[in-house]
N, CA, C, O and the ligand as a Tripos MOL2 file, in Angstrom:
@<TRIPOS>MOLECULE
protein
  305   303    77     0     0
PROTEIN
NO_CHARGES

@<TRIPOS>ATOM
      1 N           0.8530   -1.2020    0.0000 N.3       1 MET1
      2 CA          0.0000    0.0000    0.0000 C.3       1 MET1
      3 C           0.8830    1.2450    0.0000 C.2       1 MET1
      4 O           1.8000    1.3600    0.8130 O.2       1 MET1
      5 N           0.6090    2.1600   -0.8990 N.am      2 LYS2
      6 CA          1.3890    3.3950   -0.9520 C.3       2 LYS2
      7 C           1.0540    4.2990    0.2320 C.2       2 LYS2
      8 O          -0.0460    4.2500    0.7820 O.2       2 LYS2
      9 N           2.0100    5.1080    0.6020 N.am      3 ILE3
     10 CA          1.8120    5.9660    1.7580 C.3       3 ILE3
     11 C           0.6580    6.9330    1.5300 C.2       3 ILE3
     12 O          -0.0790    7.2390    2.4670 O.2       3 ILE3
     13 N           0.4880    7.4190    0.3040 N.am      4 ASP4
     14 CA         -0.6090    8.3510    0.0340 C.3       4 ASP4
     15 C          -1.9630    7.6850    0.2530 C.2       4 ASP4
     16 O          -2.9050    8.3160    0.7320 O.2       4 ASP4
     17 N          -2.0530    6.3990   -0.1050 N.am      5 ASP5
     18 CA         -3.3050    5.6830    0.1030 C.3       5 ASP5
     19 C          -3.5990    5.5390    1.5890 C.2       5 ASP5
     20 O          -4.7420    5.6790    2.0240 O.2       5 ASP5
     21 N          -2.5540    5.2590    2.3620 N.am      6 VAL6
     22 CA         -2.7400    5.1130    3.8030 C.3       6 VAL6
     23 C          -3.2320    6.4200    4.4030 C.2       6 VAL6
     24 O          -4.1060    6.4250    5.2700 O.2       6 VAL6
     25 N          -2.6660    7.5300    3.9360 N.am      7 LEU7
     26 CA         -3.0490    8.8320    4.4940 C.3       7 LEU7
     27 C          -4.5000    9.1880    4.1860 C.2       7 LEU7
     28 O          -5.1080    9.9920    4.8930 O.2       7 LEU7
     29 N          -5.0550    8.5920    3.1320 N.am      8 GLU8
     30 CA         -6.4570    8.8730    2.7970 C.3       8 GLU8
     31 C          -7.4220    7.9480    3.5290 C.2       8 GLU8
     32 O          -8.6370    8.0990    3.4100 O.2       8 GLU8
     33 N          -6.8870    6.9890    4.2870 N.am      9 MET9
     34 CA         -7.7620    6.1060    5.0620 C.3       9 MET9
     35 C          -8.3630    6.8940    6.2260 C.2       9 MET9
     36 O          -7.7480    7.8100    6.7710 O.2       9 MET9
     37 N          -9.5890    6.5020    6.5850 N.am     10 THR10
     38 CA        -10.2760    7.1870    7.6710 C.3      10 THR10
     39 C         -10.1640    6.3860    8.9690 C.2      10 THR10
     40 O          -9.7880    5.2140    8.9720 O.2      10 THR10
     41 N         -10.5010    7.0550   10.0610 N.am     11 VAL11
     42 CA        -10.5230    6.3950   11.3690 C.3      11 VAL11
     43 C         -11.4280    5.1590   11.3130 C.2      11 VAL11
     44 O         -11.0950    4.1050   11.8540 O.2      11 VAL11
     45 N         -12.5730    5.3100   10.6520 N.am     12 LYS12
     46 CA        -13.5150    4.1900   10.5590 C.3      12 LYS12
     47 C         -12.9210    3.0410    9.7460 C.2      12 LYS12
     48 O         -13.0380    1.8730   10.1190 O.2      12 LYS12
     49 N         -12.2810    3.3930    8.6280 N.am     13 GLY13
     50 CA        -11.6760    2.3670    7.7880 C.3      13 GLY13
     51 C         -10.5430    1.6440    8.4930 C.2      13 GLY13
     52 O         -10.3890    0.4300    8.3620 O.2      13 GLY13
     53 N          -9.7600    2.3940    9.2340 N.am     14 LEU14
     54 CA         -8.6510    1.7920    9.9720 C.3      14 LEU14
     55 C          -9.1670    0.8920   11.0920 C.2      14 LEU14
     56 O          -8.6190   -0.1790   11.3510 O.2      14 LEU14
     57 N         -10.2360    1.3520   11.7520 N.am     15 ALA15
     58 CA        -10.8120    0.5540   12.8390 C.3      15 ALA15
     59 C         -11.3010   -0.7880   12.3030 C.2      15 ALA15
     60 O         -11.2500   -1.8010   13.0010 O.2      15 ALA15
     61 N         -11.7780   -0.7850   11.0470 N.am     16 ALA16
     62 CA        -12.2330   -2.0260   10.4310 C.3      16 ALA16
     63 C         -11.0860   -3.0090   10.2670 C.2      16 ALA16
     64 O         -11.2960   -4.2200   10.2130 O.2      16 ALA16
     65 N          -9.8730   -2.4800   10.1880 N.am     17 HIS17
     66 CA         -8.6770   -3.3250   10.0860 C.3      17 HIS17
     67 C          -8.0840   -3.6000   11.4730 C.2      17 HIS17
     68 O          -7.0280   -4.2230   11.5860 O.2      17 HIS17
     69 N          -8.7580   -3.1390   12.5140 N.am     18 GLY18
     70 CA         -8.2690   -3.3860   13.8670 C.3      18 GLY18
     71 C          -7.2450   -2.3780   14.3450 C.2      18 GLY18
     72 O          -6.5850   -2.5940   15.3610 O.2      18 GLY18
     73 N          -7.1080   -1.2730   13.6180 N.am     19 VAL19
     74 CA         -6.1330   -0.2580   13.9970 C.3      19 VAL19
     75 C          -6.7760    0.7220   14.9820 C.2      19 VAL19
     76 O          -7.7810    1.3600   14.6690 O.2      19 VAL19
     77 N          -6.1790    0.8350   16.1850 N.am     20 GLU20
     78 CA         -6.7290    1.7160   17.2070 C.3      20 GLU20
     79 C          -5.8240    2.9040   17.5100 C.2      20 GLU20
     80 O          -6.2140    3.8350   18.2160 O.2      20 GLU20
     81 N          -4.6120    2.8590   16.9650 N.am     21 SER21
     82 CA         -3.6840    3.9540   17.2100 C.3      21 SER21
     83 C          -2.6730    4.0090   16.0660 C.2      21 SER21
     84 O          -2.5580    3.0820   15.2640 O.2      21 SER21
     85 N          -1.9580    5.1060   16.0190 N.am     22 VAL22
     86 CA         -0.9020    5.2450   15.0180 C.3      22 VAL22
     87 C           0.4150    5.5450   15.7350 C.2      22 VAL22
     88 O           0.4290    6.0900   16.8390 O.2      22 VAL22
     89 N           1.5090    5.1810   15.0890 N.am     23 ALA23
     90 CA          2.8200    5.5440   15.6150 C.3      23 ALA23
     91 C           3.1990    6.8710   14.9670 C.2      23 ALA23
     92 O           3.3370    6.9650   13.7480 O.2      23 ALA23
     93 N           3.3630    7.8840   15.7980 N.am     24 ALA24
     94 CA          3.7410    9.2010   15.3100 C.3      24 ALA24
     95 C           5.2410    9.3860   15.5020 C.2      24 ALA24
     96 O           5.7970    9.0260   16.5390 O.2      24 ALA24
     97 N           5.8840    9.9540   14.4870 N.am     25 HIS25
     98 CA          7.3390   10.1270   14.5450 C.3      25 HIS25
     99 C           7.6910   11.5650   14.1810 C.2      25 HIS25
    100 O           7.3160   12.0580   13.1170 O.2      25 HIS25
    101 N           8.4050   12.2210   15.0650 N.am     26 CYS26
    102 CA          8.8100   13.5990   14.8150 C.3      26 CYS26
    103 C          10.0790   13.6020   13.9600 C.2      26 CYS26
    104 O          11.0950   13.0150   14.3330 O.2      26 CYS26
    105 N          10.0010   14.2670   12.8200 N.am     27 ASN27
    106 CA         11.1600   14.3190   11.9210 C.3      27 ASN27
    107 C          12.2200   15.3040   12.4040 C.2      27 ASN27
    108 O          13.3290   15.3460   11.8730 O.2      27 ASN27
    109 N          11.8690   16.0890   13.4070 N.am     28 TYR28
    110 CA         12.8300   17.0840   13.8950 C.3      28 TYR28
    111 C          13.7110   16.5240   15.0120 C.2      28 TYR28
    112 O          14.9370   16.5860   14.9300 O.2      28 TYR28
    113 N          13.0740   15.9700   16.0670 N.am     29 CYS29
    114 CA         13.8550   15.4820   17.2080 C.3      29 CYS29
    115 C          13.9270   13.9660   17.2700 C.2      29 CYS29
    116 O          14.6860   13.4110   18.0650 O.2      29 CYS29
    117 N          13.1390   13.2880   16.4320 N.am     30 GLY30
    118 CA         13.2250   11.8390   16.3810 C.3      30 GLY30
    119 C          12.3350   11.1110   17.3590 C.2      30 GLY30
    120 O          12.3580    9.8820   17.4130 O.2      30 GLY30
    121 N          11.5480   11.8410   18.1400 N.am     31 LYS31
    122 CA         10.6610   11.1900   19.1030 C.3      31 LYS31
    123 C           9.5770   10.3970   18.3800 C.2      31 LYS31
    124 O           9.0270   10.8480   17.3760 O.2      31 LYS31
    125 N           9.2770    9.2120   18.9040 N.am     32 THR32
    126 CA          8.1840    8.3970   18.3940 C.3      32 THR32
    127 C           7.2360    8.1070   19.5440 C.2      32 THR32
    128 O           7.6630    7.7300   20.6360 O.2      32 THR32
    129 N           5.9560    8.2830   19.2930 N.am     33 TRP33
    130 CA          4.9760    8.0210   20.3570 C.3      33 TRP33
    131 C           3.6810    7.5260   19.7420 C.2      33 TRP33
    132 O           3.3840    7.8210   18.5850 O.2      33 TRP33
    133 N           2.8930    6.7560   20.5320 N.am     34 PRO34
    134 CA          1.6210    6.2560   20.0330 C.3      34 PRO34
    135 C           0.5310    7.3070   20.1840 C.2      34 PRO34
    136 O           0.4060    7.9370   21.2340 O.2      34 PRO34
    137 N          -0.2580    7.4930   19.1310 N.am     35 ALA35
    138 CA         -1.3590    8.4510   19.1800 C.3      35 ALA35
    139 C          -2.6670    7.6970   18.9370 C.2      35 ALA35
    140 O          -2.8470    7.1160   17.8670 O.2      35 ALA35
    141 N          -3.5770    7.6930   19.9050 N.am     36 PRO36
    142 CA         -4.8600    7.0220   19.7120 C.3      36 PRO36
    143 C          -5.6920    7.7430   18.6610 C.2      36 PRO36
    144 O          -5.7140    8.9730   18.6160 O.2      36 PRO36
    145 N          -6.3810    6.9750   17.8100 N.am     37 ILE37
    146 CA         -7.2090    7.6080   16.7780 C.3      37 ILE37
    147 C          -8.6960    7.4300   17.0540 C.2      37 ILE37
    148 O          -9.5350    8.0360   16.3860 O.2      37 ILE37
    149 N          -9.0220    6.5950   18.0430 N.am     38 GLY38
    150 CA        -10.4210    6.3280   18.3470 C.3      38 GLY38
    151 C         -11.1780    7.5440   18.8490 C.2      38 GLY38
    152 O         -12.4080    7.5720   18.8330 O.2      38 GLY38
    153 N         -10.4250    8.5630   19.3010 N.am     39 VAL39
    154 CA        -11.0650    9.7710   19.8150 C.3      39 VAL39
    155 C         -11.4810   10.7130   18.6920 C.2      39 VAL39
    156 O         -12.1960   11.6890   18.9200 O.2      39 VAL39
    157 N         -11.0180   10.4060   17.4570 N.am     40 MET40
    158 CA        -11.3350   11.2530   16.3150 C.3      40 MET40
    159 C         -12.6590   10.8270   15.6770 C.2      40 MET40
    160 O         -13.0590    9.6680   15.7930 O.2      40 MET40
    161 N         -13.3490   11.7720   14.9970 N.am     41 PRO41
    162 CA        -14.5670   11.3980   14.2560 C.3      41 PRO41
    163 C         -14.2460   10.3370   13.2010 C.2      41 PRO41
    164 O         -13.1370   10.3040   12.6670 O.2      41 PRO41
    165 N         -15.2250    9.4640   12.8990 N.am     42 ASP42
    166 CA        -15.0230    8.3510   11.9670 C.3      42 ASP42
    167 C         -14.4360    8.7810   10.6300 C.2      42 ASP42
    168 O         -13.6150    8.0680   10.0530 O.2      42 ASP42
    169 N         -14.8490    9.9380   10.1370 N.am     43 ALA43
    170 CA        -14.4660   10.3530    8.7920 C.3      43 ALA43
    171 C         -13.1000   11.0440    8.7250 C.2      43 ALA43
    172 O         -12.6650   11.4490    7.6460 O.2      43 ALA43
    173 N         -12.4270   11.1800    9.8620 N.am     44 THR44
    174 CA        -11.1330   11.8470    9.8830 C.3      44 THR44
    175 C         -10.0850   10.9870    9.1740 C.2      44 THR44
    176 O          -9.9300    9.8070    9.4870 O.2      44 THR44
    177 N          -9.3700   11.5800    8.2220 N.am     45 THR45
    178 CA         -8.3300   10.8290    7.5250 C.3      45 THR45
    179 C          -7.0060   10.9190    8.2790 C.2      45 THR45
    180 O          -6.8040   11.8000    9.1150 O.2      45 THR45
    181 N          -6.1090    9.9830    7.9620 N.am     46 LEU46
    182 CA         -4.7830   10.0300    8.5900 C.3      46 LEU46
    183 C          -4.0580   11.3090    8.2080 C.2      46 LEU46
    184 O          -3.2880   11.8550    8.9990 O.2      46 LEU46
    185 N          -4.3080   11.7910    6.9810 N.am     47 ARG47
    186 CA         -3.6620   13.0300    6.5610 C.3      47 ARG47
    187 C          -4.0610   14.1820    7.5040 C.2      47 ARG47
    188 O          -3.2360   15.0140    7.8790 O.2      47 ARG47
    189 N          -5.3460   14.2000    7.8690 N.am     48 LYS48
    190 CA         -5.8440   15.2180    8.7770 C.3      48 LYS48
    191 C          -5.2400   15.0520   10.1730 C.2      48 LYS48
    192 O          -4.8390   16.0230   10.8150 O.2      48 LYS48
    193 N          -5.1850   13.8070   10.6190 N.am     49 ILE49
    194 CA         -4.6150   13.5410   11.9410 C.3      49 ILE49
    195 C          -3.1540   13.9760   11.9790 C.2      49 ILE49
    196 O          -2.6930   14.5670   12.9560 O.2      49 ILE49
    197 N          -2.4340   13.6730   10.8960 N.am     50 ARG50
    198 CA         -1.0230   14.0580   10.8520 C.3      50 ARG50
    199 C          -0.8810   15.5710   10.9600 C.2      50 ARG50
    200 O           0.0260   16.0810   11.6180 O.2      50 ARG50
    201 N          -1.7970   16.2790   10.2980 N.am     51 ALA51
    202 CA         -1.7430   17.7380   10.3180 C.3      51 ALA51
    203 C          -2.0470   18.3030   11.6990 C.2      51 ALA51
    204 O          -1.6100   19.4020   12.0400 O.2      51 ALA51
    205 N          -2.8030   17.5400   12.4940 N.am     52 LEU52
    206 CA         -3.1980   18.0190   13.8190 C.3      52 LEU52
    207 C          -2.1620   17.7250   14.8890 C.2      52 LEU52
    208 O          -2.1340   18.3780   15.9320 O.2      52 LEU52
    209 N          -1.3020   16.7320   14.6290 N.am     53 LEU53
    210 CA         -0.3530   16.3150   15.6560 C.3      53 LEU53
    211 C           0.7850   17.3100   15.8260 C.2      53 LEU53
    212 O           1.2720   17.9070   14.8650 O.2      53 LEU53
    213 N           1.1880   17.4670   17.0710 N.am     54 THR54
    214 CA          2.3440   18.2850   17.4160 C.3      54 THR54
    215 C           3.2560   17.4560   18.3010 C.2      54 THR54
    216 O           2.7860   16.7470   19.1900 O.2      54 THR54
    217 N           4.5420   17.5390   18.0650 N.am     55 CYS55
    218 CA          5.4810   16.7650   18.8700 C.3      55 CYS55
    219 C           5.4040   17.2100   20.3280 C.2      55 CYS55
    220 O           5.5100   18.4030   20.6150 O.2      55 CYS55
    221 N           5.2180   16.2540   21.2620 N.am     56 PRO56
    222 CA          5.1390   16.6110   22.6860 C.3      56 PRO56
    223 C           6.4850   17.0420   23.2690 C.2      56 PRO56
    224 O           6.5410   17.6300   24.3490 O.2      56 PRO56
    225 N           7.5440   16.7500   22.5620 N.am     57 THR57
    226 CA          8.8790   17.0840   23.0630 C.3      57 THR57
    227 C           9.3580   18.4470   22.5680 C.2      57 THR57
    228 O           9.8580   19.2570   23.3480 O.2      57 THR57
    229 N           9.2020   18.6950   21.2660 N.am     58 CYS58
    230 CA          9.7790   19.9190   20.7180 C.3      58 CYS58
    231 C           8.7490   20.8520   20.0800 C.2      58 CYS58
    232 O           9.1120   21.9070   19.5580 O.2      58 CYS58
    233 N           7.4490   20.4680   20.1180 N.am     59 ASP59
    234 CA          6.3790   21.3210   19.6020 C.3      59 ASP59
    235 C           6.4090   21.5400   18.0960 C.2      59 ASP59
    236 O           5.7010   22.4120   17.5920 O.2      59 ASP59
    237 N           7.2070   20.7750   17.3700 N.am     60 ARG60
    238 CA          7.2290   20.9020   15.9070 C.3      60 ARG60
    239 C           6.0490   20.1220   15.3180 C.2      60 ARG60
    240 O           5.4500   19.2730   15.9780 O.2      60 ARG60
    241 N           5.7390   20.4310   14.0780 N.am     61 THR61
    242 CA          4.6160   19.7480   13.4270 C.3      61 THR61
    243 C           5.0670   18.9530   12.2070 C.2      61 THR61
    244 O           4.2410   18.5710   11.3780 O.2      61 THR61
    245 N           6.3660   18.7010   12.0890 N.am     62 ASP62
    246 CA          6.8890   17.8880   10.9930 C.3      62 ASP62
    247 C           6.8120   16.4210   11.4240 C.2      62 ASP62
    248 O           7.8030   15.8280   11.8510 O.2      62 ASP62
    249 N           5.6130   15.8550   11.3010 N.am     63 ILE63
    250 CA          5.3090   14.5490   11.8680 C.3      63 ILE63
    251 C           4.9860   13.5380   10.7710 C.2      63 ILE63
    252 O           4.2730   13.8470    9.8160 O.2      63 ILE63
    253 N           5.5170   12.3390   10.9190 N.am     64 ASP64
    254 CA          5.1070   11.2180   10.0850 C.3      64 ASP64
    255 C           4.2980   10.2690   10.9590 C.2      64 ASP64
    256 O           4.5880   10.1010   12.1440 O.2      64 ASP64
    257 N           3.2840    9.6510   10.3690 N.am     65 ILE65
    258 CA          2.5170    8.6840   11.1450 C.3      65 ILE65
    259 C           2.3770    7.3880   10.3580 C.2      65 ILE65
    260 O           2.3920    7.3790    9.1270 O.2      65 ILE65
    261 N           2.2410    6.3080   11.0920 N.am     66 GLU66
    262 CA          2.0760    4.9860   10.4950 C.3      66 GLU66
    263 C           1.0760    4.2250   11.3400 C.2      66 GLU66
    264 O           1.2120    4.1820   12.5620 O.2      66 GLU66
    265 N           0.0690    3.6210   10.7160 N.am     67 PRO67
    266 CA         -0.9110    2.8690   11.4970 C.3      67 PRO67
    267 C          -0.2450    1.7270   12.2490 C.2      67 PRO67
    268 O           0.6670    1.0770   11.7380 O.2      67 PRO67
    269 N          -0.7120    1.4930   13.4700 N.am     68 ASN68
    270 CA         -0.2550    0.3270   14.2340 C.3      68 ASN68
    271 C          -1.1490   -0.8460   13.8450 C.2      68 ASN68
    272 O          -2.1490   -1.1350   14.5020 O.2      68 ASN68
    273 N          -0.7580   -1.5170   12.7510 N.am     69 TRP69
    274 CA         -1.5640   -2.6420   12.2730 C.3      69 TRP69
    275 C          -1.5520   -3.7560   13.3160 C.2      69 TRP69
    276 O          -0.5490   -3.9520   14.0030 O.2      69 TRP69
    277 N          -2.6660   -4.4900   13.4380 N.am     70 PRO70
    278 CA         -2.6820   -5.6470   14.3430 C.3      70 PRO70
    279 C          -1.5750   -6.6330   13.9350 C.2      70 PRO70
    280 O          -1.1740   -6.6810   12.7720 O.2      70 PRO70
    281 N          -1.0930   -7.4070   14.8970 N.am     71 ASP71
    282 CA          0.0260   -8.3150   14.6410 C.3      71 ASP71
    283 C          -0.2040   -9.2220   13.4340 C.2      71 ASP71
    284 O           0.7210   -9.4990   12.6710 O.2      71 ASP71
    285 N          -1.4210   -9.6730   13.2740 N.am     72 ALA72
    286 CA         -1.7120  -10.6250   12.1980 C.3      72 ALA72
    287 C          -1.4640  -10.0060   10.8190 C.2      72 ALA72
    288 O          -1.1650  -10.7160    9.8590 O.2      72 ALA72
    289 N          -1.5860   -8.7000   10.7300 N.am     73 LEU73
    290 CA         -1.4390   -8.0370    9.4450 C.3      73 LEU73
    291 C          -0.0840   -7.3430    9.3180 C.2      73 LEU73
    292 O           0.2370   -6.7980    8.2620 O.2      73 LEU73
    293 N           0.6990   -7.3610   10.3730 N.am     74 SER74
    294 CA          1.9700   -6.6670   10.3600 C.3      74 SER74
    295 C           2.9220   -7.2620    9.3450 C.2      74 SER74
    296 O           2.9800   -8.4760    9.1510 O.2      74 SER74
    297 N           3.6680   -6.3750    8.7010 N.am     75 SER75
    298 CA          4.6550   -6.8270    7.7300 C.3      75 SER75
    299 C           6.0300   -6.9720    8.3580 C.2      75 SER75
    300 O           6.9930   -7.3500    7.6910 O.2      75 SER75
    301 N           6.1140   -6.6660    9.6530 N.am     76 HIS76
    302 CA          7.4160   -6.7330   10.3130 C.3      76 HIS76
    303 C           7.7370   -8.1520   10.7550 C.2      76 HIS76
    304 O           8.7980   -8.3940   11.3300 O.2      76 HIS76
    305 ZN         10.0300   16.5640   18.1730 Zn       77 ZN77
@<TRIPOS>BOND
     1     1     2 1
     2     2     3 1
     3     3     4 2
     4     3     5 am
     5     5     6 1
     6     6     7 1
     7     7     8 2
     8     7     9 am
     9     9    10 1
    10    10    11 1
    11    11    12 2
    12    11    13 am
    13    13    14 1
    14    14    15 1
    15    15    16 2
    16    15    17 am
    17    17    18 1
    18    18    19 1
    19    19    20 2
    20    19    21 am
    21    21    22 1
    22    22    23 1
    23    23    24 2
    24    23    25 am
    25    25    26 1
    26    26    27 1
    27    27    28 2
    28    27    29 am
    29    29    30 1
    30    30    31 1
    31    31    32 2
    32    31    33 am
    33    33    34 1
    34    34    35 1
    35    35    36 2
    36    35    37 am
    37    37    38 1
    38    38    39 1
    39    39    40 2
    40    39    41 am
    41    41    42 1
    42    42    43 1
    43    43    44 2
    44    43    45 am
    45    45    46 1
    46    46    47 1
    47    47    48 2
    48    47    49 am
    49    49    50 1
    50    50    51 1
    51    51    52 2
    52    51    53 am
    53    53    54 1
    54    54    55 1
    55    55    56 2
    56    55    57 am
    57    57    58 1
    58    58    59 1
    59    59    60 2
    60    59    61 am
    61    61    62 1
    62    62    63 1
    63    63    64 2
    64    63    65 am
    65    65    66 1
    66    66    67 1
    67    67    68 2
    68    67    69 am
    69    69    70 1
    70    70    71 1
    71    71    72 2
    72    71    73 am
    73    73    74 1
    74    74    75 1
    75    75    76 2
    76    75    77 am
    77    77    78 1
    78    78    79 1
    79    79    80 2
    80    79    81 am
    81    81    82 1
    82    82    83 1
    83    83    84 2
    84    83    85 am
    85    85    86 1
    86    86    87 1
    87    87    88 2
    88    87    89 am
    89    89    90 1
    90    90    91 1
    91    91    92 2
    92    91    93 am
    93    93    94 1
    94    94    95 1
    95    95    96 2
    96    95    97 am
    97    97    98 1
    98    98    99 1
    99    99   100 2
   100    99   101 am
   101   101   102 1
   102   102   103 1
   103   103   104 2
   104   103   105 am
   105   105   106 1
   106   106   107 1
   107   107   108 2
   108   107   109 am
   109   109   110 1
   110   110   111 1
   111   111   112 2
   112   111   113 am
   113   113   114 1
   114   114   115 1
   115   115   116 2
   116   115   117 am
   117   117   118 1
   118   118   119 1
   119   119   120 2
   120   119   121 am
   121   121   122 1
   122   122   123 1
   123   123   124 2
   124   123   125 am
   125   125   126 1
   126   126   127 1
   127   127   128 2
   128   127   129 am
   129   129   130 1
   130   130   131 1
   131   131   132 2
   132   131   133 am
   133   133   134 1
   134   134   135 1
   135   135   136 2
   136   135   137 am
   137   137   138 1
   138   138   139 1
   139   139   140 2
   140   139   141 am
   141   141   142 1
   142   142   143 1
   143   143   144 2
   144   143   145 am
   145   145   146 1
   146   146   147 1
   147   147   148 2
   148   147   149 am
   149   149   150 1
   150   150   151 1
   151   151   152 2
   152   151   153 am
   153   153   154 1
   154   154   155 1
   155   155   156 2
   156   155   157 am
   157   157   158 1
   158   158   159 1
   159   159   160 2
   160   159   161 am
   161   161   162 1
   162   162   163 1
   163   163   164 2
   164   163   165 am
   165   165   166 1
   166   166   167 1
   167   167   168 2
   168   167   169 am
   169   169   170 1
   170   170   171 1
   171   171   172 2
   172   171   173 am
   173   173   174 1
   174   174   175 1
   175   175   176 2
   176   175   177 am
   177   177   178 1
   178   178   179 1
   179   179   180 2
   180   179   181 am
   181   181   182 1
   182   182   183 1
   183   183   184 2
   184   183   185 am
   185   185   186 1
   186   186   187 1
   187   187   188 2
   188   187   189 am
   189   189   190 1
   190   190   191 1
   191   191   192 2
   192   191   193 am
   193   193   194 1
   194   194   195 1
   195   195   196 2
   196   195   197 am
   197   197   198 1
   198   198   199 1
   199   199   200 2
   200   199   201 am
   201   201   202 1
   202   202   203 1
   203   203   204 2
   204   203   205 am
   205   205   206 1
   206   206   207 1
   207   207   208 2
   208   207   209 am
   209   209   210 1
   210   210   211 1
   211   211   212 2
   212   211   213 am
   213   213   214 1
   214   214   215 1
   215   215   216 2
   216   215   217 am
   217   217   218 1
   218   218   219 1
   219   219   220 2
   220   219   221 am
   221   221   222 1
   222   222   223 1
   223   223   224 2
   224   223   225 am
   225   225   226 1
   226   226   227 1
   227   227   228 2
   228   227   229 am
   229   229   230 1
   230   230   231 1
   231   231   232 2
   232   231   233 am
   233   233   234 1
   234   234   235 1
   235   235   236 2
   236   235   237 am
   237   237   238 1
   238   238   239 1
   239   239   240 2
   240   239   241 am
   241   241   242 1
   242   242   243 1
   243   243   244 2
   244   243   245 am
   245   245   246 1
   246   246   247 1
   247   247   248 2
   248   247   249 am
   249   249   250 1
   250   250   251 1
   251   251   252 2
   252   251   253 am
   253   253   254 1
   254   254   255 1
   255   255   256 2
   256   255   257 am
   257   257   258 1
   258   258   259 1
   259   259   260 2
   260   259   261 am
   261   261   262 1
   262   262   263 1
   263   263   264 2
   264   263   265 am
   265   265   266 1
   266   266   267 1
   267   267   268 2
   268   267   269 am
   269   269   270 1
   270   270   271 1
   271   271   272 2
   272   271   273 am
   273   273   274 1
   274   274   275 1
   275   275   276 2
   276   275   277 am
   277   277   278 1
   278   278   279 1
   279   279   280 2
   280   279   281 am
   281   281   282 1
   282   282   283 1
   283   283   284 2
   284   283   285 am
   285   285   286 1
   286   286   287 1
   287   287   288 2
   288   287   289 am
   289   289   290 1
   290   290   291 1
   291   291   292 2
   292   291   293 am
   293   293   294 1
   294   294   295 1
   295   295   296 2
   296   295   297 am
   297   297   298 1
   298   298   299 1
   299   299   300 2
   300   299   301 am
   301   301   302 1
   302   302   303 1
   303   303   304 2
@<TRIPOS>SUBSTRUCTURE
     1 MET1         2 RESIDUE 1 A MET
     2 LYS2         6 RESIDUE 1 A LYS
     3 ILE3        10 RESIDUE 1 A ILE
     4 ASP4        14 RESIDUE 1 A ASP
     5 ASP5        18 RESIDUE 1 A ASP
     6 VAL6        22 RESIDUE 1 A VAL
     7 LEU7        26 RESIDUE 1 A LEU
     8 GLU8        30 RESIDUE 1 A GLU
     9 MET9        34 RESIDUE 1 A MET
    10 THR10       38 RESIDUE 1 A THR
    11 VAL11       42 RESIDUE 1 A VAL
    12 LYS12       46 RESIDUE 1 A LYS
    13 GLY13       50 RESIDUE 1 A GLY
    14 LEU14       54 RESIDUE 1 A LEU
    15 ALA15       58 RESIDUE 1 A ALA
    16 ALA16       62 RESIDUE 1 A ALA
    17 HIS17       66 RESIDUE 1 A HIS
    18 GLY18       70 RESIDUE 1 A GLY
    19 VAL19       74 RESIDUE 1 A VAL
    20 GLU20       78 RESIDUE 1 A GLU
    21 SER21       82 RESIDUE 1 A SER
    22 VAL22       86 RESIDUE 1 A VAL
    23 ALA23       90 RESIDUE 1 A ALA
    24 ALA24       94 RESIDUE 1 A ALA
    25 HIS25       98 RESIDUE 1 A HIS
    26 CYS26      102 RESIDUE 1 A CYS
    27 ASN27      106 RESIDUE 1 A ASN
    28 TYR28      110 RESIDUE 1 A TYR
    29 CYS29      114 RESIDUE 1 A CYS
    30 GLY30      118 RESIDUE 1 A GLY
    31 LYS31      122 RESIDUE 1 A LYS
    32 THR32      126 RESIDUE 1 A THR
    33 TRP33      130 RESIDUE 1 A TRP
    34 PRO34      134 RESIDUE 1 A PRO
    35 ALA35      138 RESIDUE 1 A ALA
    36 PRO36      142 RESIDUE 1 A PRO
    37 ILE37      146 RESIDUE 1 A ILE
    38 GLY38      150 RESIDUE 1 A GLY
    39 VAL39      154 RESIDUE 1 A VAL
    40 MET40      158 RESIDUE 1 A MET
    41 PRO41      162 RESIDUE 1 A PRO
    42 ASP42      166 RESIDUE 1 A ASP
    43 ALA43      170 RESIDUE 1 A ALA
    44 THR44      174 RESIDUE 1 A THR
    45 THR45      178 RESIDUE 1 A THR
    46 LEU46      182 RESIDUE 1 A LEU
    47 ARG47      186 RESIDUE 1 A ARG
    48 LYS48      190 RESIDUE 1 A LYS
    49 ILE49      194 RESIDUE 1 A ILE
    50 ARG50      198 RESIDUE 1 A ARG
    51 ALA51      202 RESIDUE 1 A ALA
    52 LEU52      206 RESIDUE 1 A LEU
    53 LEU53      210 RESIDUE 1 A LEU
    54 THR54      214 RESIDUE 1 A THR
    55 CYS55      218 RESIDUE 1 A CYS
    56 PRO56      222 RESIDUE 1 A PRO
    57 THR57      226 RESIDUE 1 A THR
    58 CYS58      230 RESIDUE 1 A CYS
    59 ASP59      234 RESIDUE 1 A ASP
    60 ARG60      238 RESIDUE 1 A ARG
    61 THR61      242 RESIDUE 1 A THR
    62 ASP62      246 RESIDUE 1 A ASP
    63 ILE63      250 RESIDUE 1 A ILE
    64 ASP64      254 RESIDUE 1 A ASP
    65 ILE65      258 RESIDUE 1 A ILE
    66 GLU66      262 RESIDUE 1 A GLU
    67 PRO67      266 RESIDUE 1 A PRO
    68 ASN68      270 RESIDUE 1 A ASN
    69 TRP69      274 RESIDUE 1 A TRP
    70 PRO70      278 RESIDUE 1 A PRO
    71 ASP71      282 RESIDUE 1 A ASP
    72 ALA72      286 RESIDUE 1 A ALA
    73 LEU73      290 RESIDUE 1 A LEU
    74 SER74      294 RESIDUE 1 A SER
    75 SER75      298 RESIDUE 1 A SER
    76 HIS76      302 RESIDUE 1 A HIS
    77 ZN77       305 GROUP 0 **** ****
């Protein structure tokens, strides 16, 4: 799946795949933290969530996010 396609997925669509949170990564300081997505409206896309996130360490908004896929679907 291309990254652009993932970013267009919605909270509802991700929940259907068992995704309840995303791993957020700050491109400035390197901090990675889990961000719950269940608190967002169903129609919120990952692109929107990424735009809303701010690094808790350095307050920058240069953030990458990746869905925390359930283990069964993980490619790792
Ligand atoms: Zn940071």
